C-alpha positions in Angstrom: -11.5 -19.2 -27.4 -10.3 -22.8 -28.1 -8.6 -24.0 -31.2 -10.7 -25.6 -33.9 -10.4 -29.2 -32.8 -11.4 -28.2 -29.3 -14.5 -26.3 -30.7 -15.9 -29.5 -32.0 -16.0 -31.1 -28.6 -16.8 -27.9 -26.6 -18.7 -28.4 -23.4 -19.7 -26.2 -20.5 -19.2 -26.3 -16.8 -22.3 -27.4 -14.9 -22.8 -26.2 -11.3 -25.8 -25.1 -9.3 -24.3 -21.6 -8.7 -23.0 -21.1 -12.2 -24.9 -19.7 -15.2 -25.8 -22.5 -17.6 -23.7 -22.5 -20.8 -21.5 -19.7 -19.7 -18.1 -21.2 -18.8 -16.3 -23.4 -21.3 -15.1 -26.6 -19.6 -11.4 -26.6 -20.1 -9.6 -29.6 -18.7 -6.5 -27.7 -17.5 -8.8 -25.3 -15.6 -10.7 -28.2 -14.0 -7.4 -29.7 -12.9 -6.5 -26.4 -11.2 -9.9 -26.1 -9.6 -9.6 -29.6 -8.1 -6.3 -28.7 -6.6 -7.4 -25.3 -5.3 -10.6 -26.7 -3.7 -8.5 -29.1 -1.7 -6.0 -26.8 -0.1 -4.5 -23.3 0.0 -3.1 -23.0 -3.5 -0.9 -20.7 -5.6 -2.3 -20.9 -9.2 0.2 -20.0 -11.9 -1.2 -19.7 -15.4 -0.2 -17.5 -18.4 -2.1 -14.3 -18.8 -5.4 -14.6 -20.6 -6.0 -18.3 -20.0 -8.5 -18.0 -17.2 -7.0 -17.6 -13.7 -10.1 -15.7 -12.7 -12.3 -18.5 -14.0 -10.4 -20.9 -11.8 -11.0 -18.7 -8.8 -14.7 -18.3 -9.7 -15.3 -22.0 -9.8 -13.6 -22.5 -6.5 -15.8 -19.8 -5.0 -18.9 -21.4 -6.4 -17.9 -24.8 -4.9 -17.2 -23.3 -1.5 -20.5 -21.4 -1.4 -22.6 -24.3 -2.8 -24.0 -25.7 0.4 -23.5 -22.8 2.8 -26.0 -20.0 2.5 -24.3 -18.0 5.3 -20.8 -18.2 3.9 -19.0 -15.4 2.1 -16.2 -15.2 -0.5 -13.7 -12.4 -0.9 -11.8 -11.6 -4.0 -8.9 -9.0 -3.7 -7.4 -7.2 -6.7 -4.8 -4.4 -6.6 -6.7 -1.7 -8.6 -10.2 -0.2 -8.9 -10.6 -1.0 -12.6 -9.6 -4.6 -12.0 -12.1 -4.8 -9.1 -14.9 -3.5 -11.3 -13.9 -5.9 -14.1 -14.0 -8.9 -11.8 -17.4 -7.8 -10.3 -18.9 -7.6 -13.8 -17.7 -11.1 -14.6 -18.9 -12.6 -11.3 -22.3 -11.1 -11.7 -22.6 -12.5 -15.1 -21.3 -16.0 -14.2 -22.8 -16.7 -10.8 -26.3 -17.6 -10.0 -26.3 -15.2 -7.1 -28.4 -12.0 -7.0 -26.4 -9.0 -8.1 -27.0 -7.1 -4.9 -25.2 -9.9 -3.0 -22.1 -9.4 -5.1 -20.7 -6.1 -3.8 -17.7 -3.9 -4.6 -15.5 -2.4 -1.9 -13.2 0.4 -3.0 -12.3 3.8 -1.5 -15.4 5.2 -3.3 -17.7 3.4 -0.9 -18.1 5.0 2.5 -16.8 3.0 5.5 -20.2 2.9 7.2 -21.8 1.7 3.9 -19.2 -1.0 3.6 -19.9 -2.3 7.1 -23.6 -2.5 6.2 -23.0 -4.2 2.8 -20.7 -6.7 4.4 -23.5 -8.3 6.5 -25.7 -9.1 3.5 -23.1 -9.9 0.9 -22.1 -13.4 -0.3 -19.3 -12.2 -2.6 -17.2 -9.2 -1.9 -14.7 -7.9 -4.5 -12.4 -5.3 -3.1 -9.1 -3.5 -3.2 -6.8 -4.8 -0.4 -6.2 -1.4 1.2 -9.9 -1.0 1.9 -10.3 -4.4 3.4 -7.2 -3.8 5.5 -8.7 -0.6 6.9 -12.0 -2.3 7.6 -10.3 -5.1 9.5 -8.2 -2.7 11.6 -11.3 -0.6 12.2 -13.4 -3.6 13.2 -16.0 -3.0 10.6 -15.9 -6.5 9.1 -15.3 -10.0 10.4 -13.7 -12.8 8.4 -15.1 -15.6 10.4 -17.7 -16.7 7.8 -15.4 -16.1 4.7 -14.8 -19.6 3.2 -12.7 -18.5 0.3 -10.2 -15.6 -0.3 -8.6 -15.0 -3.7 -5.5 -12.9 -3.9 -5.3 -11.7 -7.5 -1.9 -10.7 -8.8 -0.6 -12.3 -5.7 3.1 -11.7 -6.5 2.5 -8.4 -4.6 2.3 -10.3 -1.3 5.5 -9.1 0.2 6.7 -6.5 2.7 4.0 -4.3 4.1 1.6 -4.8 1.2 -2.0 -5.3 2.5 -2.2 -8.8 1.2 0.2 -10.0 3.9 -1.8 -8.6 6.8 -5.1 -9.8 5.3 -3.8 -13.3 4.8 -2.6 -13.5 8.4 -5.9 -12.2 9.8 -7.8 -14.6 7.5 -6.0 -17.7 8.7 -6.4 -16.6 12.3 -10.1 -15.5 12.2 -11.9 -17.6 9.7 -13.7 -20.8 10.8 -12.9 -22.6 7.6 -10.4 -20.7 5.5 -9.3 -21.4 2.0 -6.8 -19.3 0.0 -6.2 -19.1 -3.7 -3.4 -17.0 -5.0 -3.3 -16.1 -8.7 -0.5 -14.8 -10.9 0.9 -15.2 -14.3 4.3 -14.4 -12.9 4.7 -15.1 -9.1 8.3 -14.1 -8.8 11.8 -13.9 -10.3 13.3 -16.8 -8.4 12.5 -19.7 -6.1 13.1 -17.6 -3.0 10.6 -14.9 -4.1 8.0 -17.5 -5.0 8.4 -19.3 -1.7 8.1 -16.0 0.1 4.8 -15.2 -1.6 3.6 -18.7 -0.6 4.6 -18.2 3.0 3.0 -14.8 3.2 -0.3 -16.1 1.9 -0.2 -19.3 3.9 -0.2 -21.4 0.7 0.6 -25.1 0.9 0.1 -26.2 -2.8 1.5 -24.9 -6.0 -0.4 -25.6 -9.2 1.4 -24.5 -12.4 0.3 -24.7 -16.0 2.6 -23.4 -18.8 2.0 -23.0 -22.5 4.1 -26.2 -23.0 1.3 -28.3 -21.3 -0.8 -30.1 -23.9 -4.1 -29.0 -22.4 -3.1 -25.4 -22.4 -1.4 -25.4 -25.8 -4.9 -26.0 -27.4 -5.9 -22.5 -26.3 -2.7 -20.6 -27.2 -0.7 -19.5 -30.2 2.9 -18.7 -30.7 4.0 -15.1 -29.9 7.1 -13.9 -31.8 9.2 -11.4 -30.0 11.2 -9.1 -32.2 13.9 -6.8 -31.0 14.5 -3.8 -33.3 17.6 -1.6 -33.0 17.1 2.1 -33.6 19.9 4.6 -34.5 19.6 8.0 -32.9 20.2 11.2 -34.9 23.2 13.4 -34.1 21.1 16.2 -32.6 19.7 13.8 -29.9 23.2 12.5 -29.2 24.5 16.0 -28.6 21.8 16.7 -26.0 22.7 13.4 -24.3 26.5 14.1 -24.4 26.1 17.6 -22.8 24.1 16.1 -19.9 26.6 13.2 -19.5 29.5 15.7 -19.2 27.8 17.3 -16.2 27.1 13.9 -14.7 30.8 13.0 -15.0 31.9 16.3 -13.4 29.5 15.7 -10.4 30.8 12.2 -10.0 34.4 13.4 -9.9 33.4 15.6 -6.9 31.8 12.6 -5.3 35.0 10.6 -6.0 36.9 13.3 -4.0 34.7 12.6 -1.1 35.7 8.9 -1.2 32.2 7.5 -1.9 32.9 6.2 -5.4 35.8 5.2 -7.6 33.9 5.4 -11.0 33.0 8.6 -12.8 31.2 6.9 -15.7 27.8 8.5 -16.3 26.3 5.1 -17.2 27.2 3.4 -13.8 24.7 1.0 -12.5 21.8 1.9 -10.2 23.3 -0.6 -7.7 26.5 1.4 -7.6 24.5 4.7 -7.1 22.6 3.1 -4.3 25.8 1.9 -2.7 27.1 5.5 -3.0 24.1 6.9 -1.3 24.6 4.4 1.6 28.1 5.7 2.1 26.9 9.3 2.1 24.3 8.4 4.7 27.0 7.0 6.9 28.9 10.3 6.7 25.7 12.2 7.7 25.1 9.8 10.6 28.7 10.5 11.7 27.9 14.3 11.6 30.3 15.0 8.8 29.3 17.9 6.7 30.7 16.3 3.5 27.8 13.9 3.7 25.2 16.7 3.1 27.2 18.1 0.3 27.6 14.7 -1.3 23.9 13.9 -0.9 23.0 17.1 -2.8 25.4 16.2 -5.6 24.0 12.6 -5.7 20.5 14.1 -6.1 21.7 16.2 -9.0 23.2 13.1 -10.6 19.9 11.2 -10.3 18.0 14.1 -12.0 20.5 14.3 -14.8 20.4 10.6 -15.4 16.6 10.7 -15.7 17.0 13.4 -18.3 19.5 11.3 -20.3 17.2 8.3 -20.1 14.3 10.3 -21.5 16.2 11.8 -24.4 17.8 8.5 -25.3 14.8 6.1 -24.9 11.6 8.2 -25.0 11.4 11.5 -26.9 12.8 15.0 -27.0 9.3 16.2 -26.1 9.4 14.2 -22.9 12.8 15.7 -21.9 11.5 19.2 -22.7 8.6 18.7 -20.3 11.0 17.2 -17.7 13.3 20.3 -17.9 10.2 22.6 -17.6 9.2 20.8 -14.3 12.7 21.1 -13.0 12.7 24.9 -13.7 9.4 25.3 -11.9 10.7 23.2 -9.0 13.9 25.4 -8.7 11.7 28.6 -8.6 9.4 27.3 -5.9 9.9 28.1 -2.2 12.0 25.6 -0.3 13.7 24.4 -3.6 16.7 22.1 -3.1 20.2 23.2 -3.9 20.4 20.3 -6.4 17.4 21.6 -8.4 18.8 25.2 -8.4 22.2 24.1 -9.4 20.8 21.8 -12.1 18.9 24.5 -14.0 21.7 27.1 -13.6 24.4 24.9 -15.0 25.5 26.3 -18.4 25.8 22.9 -20.1 22.3 21.9 -18.9 21.0 25.2 -20.2 22.6 24.4 -23.5 20.9 21.0 -23.5 17.6 22.7 -22.7 18.1 25.1 -25.6 18.9 22.3 -28.0 15.8 20.4 -26.9 13.7 23.4 -27.4 15.0 24.0 -30.9 14.8 20.4 -32.0 11.9 20.2 -34.5 12.4 16.6 -35.5 11.1 13.3 -34.2 12.7 10.6 -32.1 13.2 7.8 -34.7 11.1 5.4 -32.5 8.0 7.5 -33.4 8.4 6.8 -37.1 9.1 3.1 -36.5 5.9 2.8 -34.4 3.9 4.4 -37.2 5.4 1.9 -39.8 4.6 -1.1 -37.6 1.0 0.1 -37.2 0.7 0.6 -40.9 1.9 -2.9 -41.5 -0.3 -4.5 -38.9 -3.5 -2.5 -39.4 -3.2 -1.9 -43.2 -1.2 -4.5 -45.0 -2.1 -7.4 -42.6 -5.6 -6.1 -42.0 -5.3 -6.3 -38.2 -7.8 -4.8 -35.9 -6.1 -3.7 -32.7 -2.7 -2.7 -31.5 -1.3 -1.7 -28.0 1.7 0.5 -27.7 3.3 0.5 -24.2 5.6 3.2 -22.9 7.2 3.9 -19.6 6.6 7.7 -19.7 3.3 9.5 -19.5 4.7 12.4 -21.5 5.7 10.0 -24.3 2.2 8.4 -24.2 0.7 11.8 -24.7 3.1 12.9 -27.5 2.8 9.5 -29.2 -1.0 9.5 -29.1 -1.0 13.0 -30.7 1.5 11.9 -33.4 -0.3 8.6 -34.2 -3.6 10.3 -34.2 -2.7 12.0 -37.5 -2.8 8.6 -39.2 -4.8 6.2 -37.0 -7.6 6.3 -34.5 -5.5 6.3 -31.3 -6.3 7.0 -27.7 -4.1 7.1 -24.6 -4.7 5.0 -21.4 -2.8 6.3 -18.3 -3.2 6.2 -14.6 -5.2 8.4 -12.3 -2.5 10.3 -10.5 0.7 12.0 -11.5 3.0 13.8 -9.0 4.8 15.6 -11.8 1.7 17.5 -13.0 0.7 15.6 -16.1 -3.0 15.1 -16.6 -4.3 11.7 -15.6 -7.5 9.8 -16.2 -10.3 9.1 -13.8 -11.5 5.6 -13.2 -14.6 6.4 -15.2 -12.5 7.6 -18.1 -10.4 4.5 -18.0 -13.4 2.3 -18.1 -14.9 4.2 -21.1 -11.7 3.9 -23.1 -11.3 0.2 -22.4 -15.0 -0.4 -23.3 -14.5 1.5 -26.6 -11.4 -0.5 -27.4 -13.1 -3.8 -26.8 -16.0 -2.7 -29.0 -13.6 -1.8 -31.8 -14.4 1.9 -31.7 -10.7 2.7 -32.2 -7.7 0.7 -33.2 -4.6 1.9 -31.3 -4.3 2.0 -27.5 -1.2 3.9 -26.2 -0.7 2.9 -22.6 1.6 3.3 -19.7 2.0 0.5 -17.2 -1.6 0.8 -15.9 -2.8 -1.7 -18.6 -0.1 -4.3 -17.9 -1.5 -6.1 -14.9 -4.6 -8.1 -15.0 -7.0 -5.8 -16.8 -9.1 -7.5 -19.5 -7.6 -5.6 -22.4 -8.9 -7.3 -25.5 -7.0 -9.6 -27.8 -4.7 -7.5 -30.1 -2.6 -8.3 -33.2 0.5 -6.4 -32.1 2.0 -5.3 -28.8 4.8 -2.7 -29.3 7.1 -1.9 -26.5 8.4 1.6 -27.0 11.4 0.6 -24.8 12.6 -2.7 -23.1 11.2 -3.4 -19.7 13.8 -4.5 -17.2 11.3 -6.3 -14.9 10.3 -9.8 -15.8 6.9 -9.6 -14.2 5.9 -6.6 -16.2 7.2 -7.9 -19.5 5.3 -11.2 -19.1 2.1 -9.2 -18.3 2.5 -7.1 -21.4 3.1 -10.1 -23.7 0.0 -11.7 -22.3 -2.1 -9.2 -24.3 -1.4 -11.1 -27.6 -1.3 -14.6 -28.9 -4.4 -15.9 -27.1 -6.7 -16.3 -30.1 -4.4 -16.1 -33.1 -0.7 -15.8 -33.9 0.5 -12.6 -32.3 3.5 -10.4 -32.6 5.5 -8.5 -30.0 8.0 -5.9 -31.1 10.5 -4.2 -28.7 12.2 -1.0 -29.9 15.8 -0.5 -28.6 17.8 2.7 -29.2 21.4 1.7 -30.2 24.1 2.4 -27.7 21.8 3.7 -24.9 20.3 2.5 -21.6 17.8 0.6 -23.8 20.6 -1.9 -24.4 21.2 -2.4 -20.7 17.5 -2.9 -20.1 17.4 -5.3 -23.0 20.0 -7.6 -21.5 18.4 -7.3 -18.0 15.0 -8.1 -19.5 16.3 -11.1 -21.4 18.1 -12.5 -18.4 15.2 -12.0 -16.0 12.6 -13.5 -18.3 14.7 -16.6 -18.9 15.1 -16.9 -15.2 11.4 -16.7 -14.7 10.6 -19.2 -17.4 13.1 -21.6 -15.8 11.7 -20.9 -12.4 8.1 -21.7 -13.5 9.2 -24.9 -15.2 11.2 -25.7 -12.0 8.2 -24.8 -9.9 6.1 -27.1 -11.9 8.5 -30.0 -11.5 9.2 -29.3 -7.9 5.6 -28.8 -6.7 5.7 -32.0 -4.6 9.0 -30.9 -3.0 7.5 -27.5 -2.2 4.6 -29.2 -0.6 7.0 -31.0 1.7 8.8 -27.8 2.5 5.5 -26.0 3.3 4.7 -28.8 5.7 8.0 -28.3 7.4 7.5 -24.5 7.6 4.0 -24.7 9.0 1.0 -22.5 8.3 0.5 -18.8 9.1 -1.8 -19.8 12.0 0.9 -22.0 13.4 3.4 -19.2 13.2 1.0 -16.9 15.0 0.7 -19.5 17.8 4.4 -19.8 18.2 5.3 -16.2 17.8 2.4 -14.5 19.6 2.5 -10.9 20.7 3.5 -10.3 24.3 -0.1 -9.9 25.4 -1.0 -13.4 24.2 2.1 -15.0 25.6 1.5 -13.4 29.0 -2.1 -14.5 29.1 -1.1 -18.0 28.2 0.8 -18.1 31.5 -2.4 -17.9 33.5 -2.6 -20.4 36.3 1.2 -20.7 36.6 1.8 -22.9 33.6 5.0 -21.2 32.9 6.1 -20.7 36.4 3.9 -17.7 37.0 1.7 -17.1 40.0 -1.9 -18.0 40.4 -3.0 -14.6 39.0 -1.2 -15.3 35.7 1.8 -13.1 36.3 5.0 -14.9 35.3 7.9 -14.9 37.7 11.4 -13.8 36.7 13.2 -16.6 34.8 16.2 -16.5 37.2 14.1 -16.8 40.3 14.6 -13.2 41.4 11.6 -11.1 42.5 10.0 -8.9 39.9 8.0 -5.7 40.2 4.7 -7.5 40.6 6.1 -9.7 43.4 6.0 -6.6 45.7 2.3 -6.0 44.8 -0.3 -7.6 47.0 -2.8 -7.7 44.2 -4.7 -4.6 44.9 -2.0 -2.0 44.5 -2.2 -0.9 48.1 0.8 -0.3 50.4 1.3 -2.1 53.7 1.9 1.2 55.4 -1.2 3.1 56.2 0.7 6.3 55.3 0.6 5.3 51.7 4.3 5.9 51.0 5.9 5.3 47.6 3.2 3.9 45.4 4.2 2.5 42.0 2.8 4.1 38.9 2.0 2.4 35.6 5.2 3.5 34.0 7.4 2.0 36.7 8.4 5.2 38.5 7.9 5.8 42.2 6.9 8.9 44.1 5.3 9.9 47.4 2.6 12.0 45.8 -1.0 11.3 44.7 -1.6 9.9 41.2 -2.8 13.3 39.8 -0.2 15.5 38.3 -1.8 18.5 39.9 -1.7 16.9 43.4 -5.5 16.5 43.6 -6.7 13.3 45.1 -9.3 11.6 42.8 -10.0 8.9 45.2 -8.3 6.2 43.1 -5.5 3.9 44.3 -2.4 3.7 42.2 -2.5 0.2 40.8 0.3 -1.8 39.1 -0.7 -3.7 36.0 2.3 -5.3 34.6 0.5 -8.1 32.8 -1.6 -7.4 29.7 -5.3 -8.4 29.6 -6.3 -12.0 29.8 -7.9 -13.6 26.7 -11.4 -13.4 28.2 -11.0 -9.6 28.8 -11.4 -7.3 25.8 -10.1 -3.8 25.5 -10.5 -1.1 22.8 -7.9 1.1 21.2 -9.1 4.0 19.0 -6.6 4.7 16.2 -6.3 7.8 14.1 -6.6 7.1 10.4 -3.2 8.6 9.7 -1.5 6.0 11.9 -2.3 3.3 9.4 1.1 3.9 7.7 2.7 2.2 10.7 2.3 -1.5 11.7 0.9 -0.7 15.1 -2.8 -0.7 14.3 -2.4 -3.9 12.3 -0.5 -5.5 15.2 -3.1 -4.6 17.7 -6.0 -5.8 15.5 -4.5 -9.3 15.3 -4.7 -9.7 19.1 -7.8 -11.5 20.1 -8.5 -9.4 23.2 -8.0 -6.0 21.4 -10.7 -4.3 19.4 -9.4 -1.5 17.2 -11.5 1.3 15.9 -10.5 3.9 13.2 -11.4 7.5 13.7 -10.2 10.9 12.4 -9.1 12.1 15.8 -9.1 15.8 16.6 -6.0 15.4 18.8 -3.6 12.5 19.4 -2.9 9.3 17.5 -4.4 6.8 19.9 -7.1 6.9 22.6 -7.4 4.2 25.3 -9.9 5.8 27.7 -11.8 9.0 28.4 -8.8 10.5 30.1 -5.8 8.9 28.3 -4.8 9.9 24.7 -1.4 9.4 23.2 0.6 11.2 20.6 3.2 9.0 19.0 6.4 10.4 17.6 9.5 8.6 16.3 12.8 10.1 17.4 13.2 11.7 14.0 9.7 13.2 14.0 10.3 14.5 17.5 13.5 16.2 16.6 11.9 17.6 13.3 9.3 19.4 15.4 12.1 20.9 17.5 13.8 22.1 14.3 10.7 23.7 12.9 8.6 21.0 11.4 5.1 21.3 9.8 3.3 21.5 13.2 4.7 22.8 16.5 5.2 20.1 19.1 3.9 22.3 21.9 0.7 23.1 20.0 0.0 19.4 19.8 0.8 19.0 23.5 -1.5 21.9 24.4 -4.4 20.4 22.4 -3.8 17.0 23.9 -3.8 18.4 27.5 -6.8 20.5 26.8 -9.0 17.5 26.0 -7.6 14.7 28.2 -6.6 14.6 31.8 -3.8 12.1 31.3 -2.1 13.1 28.0 0.9 10.9 27.0 3.7 11.3 24.5 5.3 8.1 23.2 8.8 8.6 21.9 9.6 5.7 19.7 13.2 4.8 18.7 16.7 4.3 19.9 19.2 7.0 20.5 17.4 10.2 21.4 20.5 12.3 22.0 22.7 11.0 19.2 20.2 10.8 16.3 20.7 14.4 15.2 23.0 17.3 15.7 20.8 18.7 18.4 22.3 19.8 21.7 21.2 17.4 24.5 20.1 20.3 26.7 17.7 21.4 24.0 16.1 18.0 24.0 16.0 17.9 27.8 14.4 21.3 27.9 11.7 20.2 25.5 11.0 17.1 27.5 10.9 19.1 30.7 8.5 21.6 29.2 6.2 18.9 28.0 6.1 17.3 31.4 6.0 20.4 33.6 4.2 23.0 31.5 1.8 20.8 29.6 1.4 17.8 32.0 2.3 15.2 29.4 3.8 11.9 30.6 6.6 10.9 28.2 7.1 7.2 27.6 9.9 5.7 25.6 9.5 2.6 23.3 12.1 0.9 21.2 10.1 0.4 18.0 6.6 -0.1 16.6 6.2 -3.6 18.2 7.1 -2.1 21.6 4.7 0.7 21.1 1.9 -1.7 20.3 2.7 -3.6 23.5 2.6 -0.4 25.5 -0.8 0.6 24.1 -2.1 -2.9 24.9 -1.0 -2.6 28.6 -2.3 1.0 28.9 -5.7 0.0 27.5 -5.9 -2.9 29.9 -4.9 -0.7 32.8 -7.4 2.0 32.0 -10.4 -0.1 30.9 -10.1 -3.2 33.0 -8.2 -2.1 36.1 -9.7 1.4 36.3 -13.0 0.6 34.6 -12.7 3.7 32.4 -14.8 4.2 29.2 -13.2 5.0 25.9 -14.1 8.5 24.5 -12.5 10.1 21.5 -13.5 13.5 22.8 -12.0 13.1 26.3 -13.5 13.9 29.6 -12.5 17.4 30.3 -15.5 19.7 30.7 -13.9 23.1 30.6 -14.3 23.6 26.8 -14.5 27.0 25.4 -17.7 27.9 23.4 -15.7 27.6 20.2 -14.5 24.1 21.1 -18.0 23.1 22.0 -19.3 24.3 18.7 -16.6 22.4 16.8 -17.3 19.3 18.9 -21.0 19.3 17.9 -20.4 19.6 14.2 -17.3 17.3 14.1 -19.3 14.5 15.8 -21.2 13.9 12.5 -19.6 11.0 10.7 -17.4 12.0 7.7 -17.0 15.5 9.0 -14.2 15.6 11.6 -12.5 18.6 13.2 -10.9 20.2 10.2 -14.1 20.2 8.1 -16.1 21.3 11.2 -14.0 24.4 11.5 -14.4 25.1 7.7 -18.2 24.8 8.0 -18.4 27.0 11.0 -16.1 29.6 9.5 -18.2 29.6 6.3 -21.7 29.7 7.9 -21.0 31.4 11.2 -23.1 29.2 13.5 -24.1 25.6 14.2 -27.7 26.5 13.3 -26.7 27.8 9.9 -24.7 24.6 9.2 -27.6 22.4 10.2 -30.2 24.2 8.1 -28.1 24.5 4.9 -29.0 22.3 1.9 -26.5 20.0 0.2 -25.6 22.5 -2.5 -25.0 25.3 0.0 -22.9 23.0 2.2 -20.6 22.3 -0.6 -19.6 26.0 -0.9 -17.5 25.6 2.3 -13.8 24.7 1.8 -13.1 21.0 1.7 -16.8 19.9 1.7 -17.6 17.5 -1.1 -20.8 15.8 -2.2 -20.4 12.8 0.2 -19.9 14.9 3.3 -22.8 17.2 2.4 -25.0 14.2 1.9 -24.0 12.7 5.2 -24.7 16.0 7.1 -28.2 16.3 5.6 -28.8 12.6 6.3 -28.0 13.0 10.0 -29.7 16.3 10.4 -32.9 15.6 8.3 -33.6 11.9 9.0 -36.3 10.8 11.4 -35.1 9.5 14.7 -35.6 5.8 15.1 -34.6 4.5 18.5 
């Protein structure tokens, strides 16, 4: 809401696609919209001042005269996606059914169908990434993409891949990145811009006159808290153990300091030295790594007792005891809970019946704000879910307080579902309760209502998160931020880190604003994402560009060796035939020569052995089927960016990739391969047997560098395994250097099979000698959303295909692993009328 003088002159944005009288016309927003409509733009605006409104207005302008165009808004969390969707449906003069939400809760097939009719899609980035890799959606007609909380656009985060695909695929792309805090320094901000293909930076700060009319001062108060003697005794016992463990690590030569409060950077450096010892096959490395793990666990306990609550450290110790009792428990966990001084600390924590002094101070601050000052709402932020639960219970005795935490928790604490999160936020907005106790889930982007006080239970050492939190107050009236800091603890270190980083960010934003023109020049020098793609194309595209001999290649598009020497393809006459009628020494696709037929079993299938050293030309298209679990690597994303490659995602029964009805590939890194030899989760030879059973040409790709030196495994054991895979199971073993090399290998294999050999792609292979059990599993698993594992569960439970097909939804859900969505899909496929 604007200040009083702005209210007198309040006007609303007029646009054919915007609801009349809905959006207040703020000058600073209009200036940002003008910039963002003109070019790919990073919009930096303090939290709560309408970044989403800016994006909405850009979307409306881009969709104004193009009824076939689409807009895509990406946000990092499901609650944020739902929030944006509600706002867009209210603000846009577009039918609600054309504004759709894509999250993991929507089935892939449904998303593909919704995409065709949607005008605005609001989605989590991981879902869009999967749909792009799987070929379910096409970005050609998308005229505007918004990357909300765009500071996440780094590394392997989905934003980076989507931006690259968008610039390459869209006919008329426009990118808007939005963040209140795009990075901690100029390098980070420029990296975000480069990753999104941004060429303009539009910054508004609270110092700008147009913005200042809509903000109020936010005072930040740092309060020092003294810890009682009982808590300090627990801490000191734990620190003594940390010091002793560090002394042992010092003897190993990986550290010179034994101070329990050493920096995380020093601990990381120590871990790096231990890794070097392990790589050099020195047993001291393994001993030291176990000690290092114990130090990290103890430091976490110290941090909890100092900065959070005794209750949180009690719960932490309980989880450590459970972990130590579990099968496969680490030596570090077992040593930790059996150490006498740690046991004593546990006993002291159990017997402590007082409160951490921060609890009482929070209660006093709430009494001042909600009682004396007649405030309405307060948010209390804490880093620990255990503390959030304990604090909610404690404050609930005096105020109407509710917790707000994330959905998952690897340490066993109860989380909240997306529905529960939405209900709590709706109730908080409606004034149904007055205190929200939240972990970091409410920091970023969510439309948490205006509050009178934000209390930090502990300092936050990350500038981005601190700025996000402070944005929850000071938008409509004078706000207050209080940060509690335990004296002489890690809180103090975080305090100084937080102060320094926030000052750096404020300076960077001001600098960013003043240097926007210089950045524009730098972006021009750097070029766009699309230009980078042209200049750094994958090997398949570079090779196809040589067609016609432009780069010294022959007329068939195969480049000659740079030094003029003959290459492999120079000995091929184009058809793969030998000059000698006897057919001696044909060359196989992996570059090896032999005098036998192409089949491993010696049978002649009537096909010639053909060299294909060049990937497919641009006019040729190939398909690669990718197992869903392979999305953790970059290979599927790499392949999907190649114009001639179509990728399809499946839950494969065997293998990681399929390139034809006879060729499927299992991919293993060197470490994964050696893990299977040393007793990993699944036997390597079982995987080989399954692969060979379903496909005539099974392939194992071994990815990585030093096969014989990576682990302390005798070379003959490795050779024996490779020999068995080749001779006993008929697998061809191909070596690749890294994920990029693997993608190129898959590209070439797909071209060789589908274009040269004219083979079809089949995820079930071509072998016909399936057992009855395999055939039954095949029939049930062929239903979308079922897959091989669920098929086995259904057949085990019901006993026959007929019983599976005649069961109703409720009965289907009695089988292990079968949920409502799968049951609905089975009944839909089985019970629907056939429409050719």
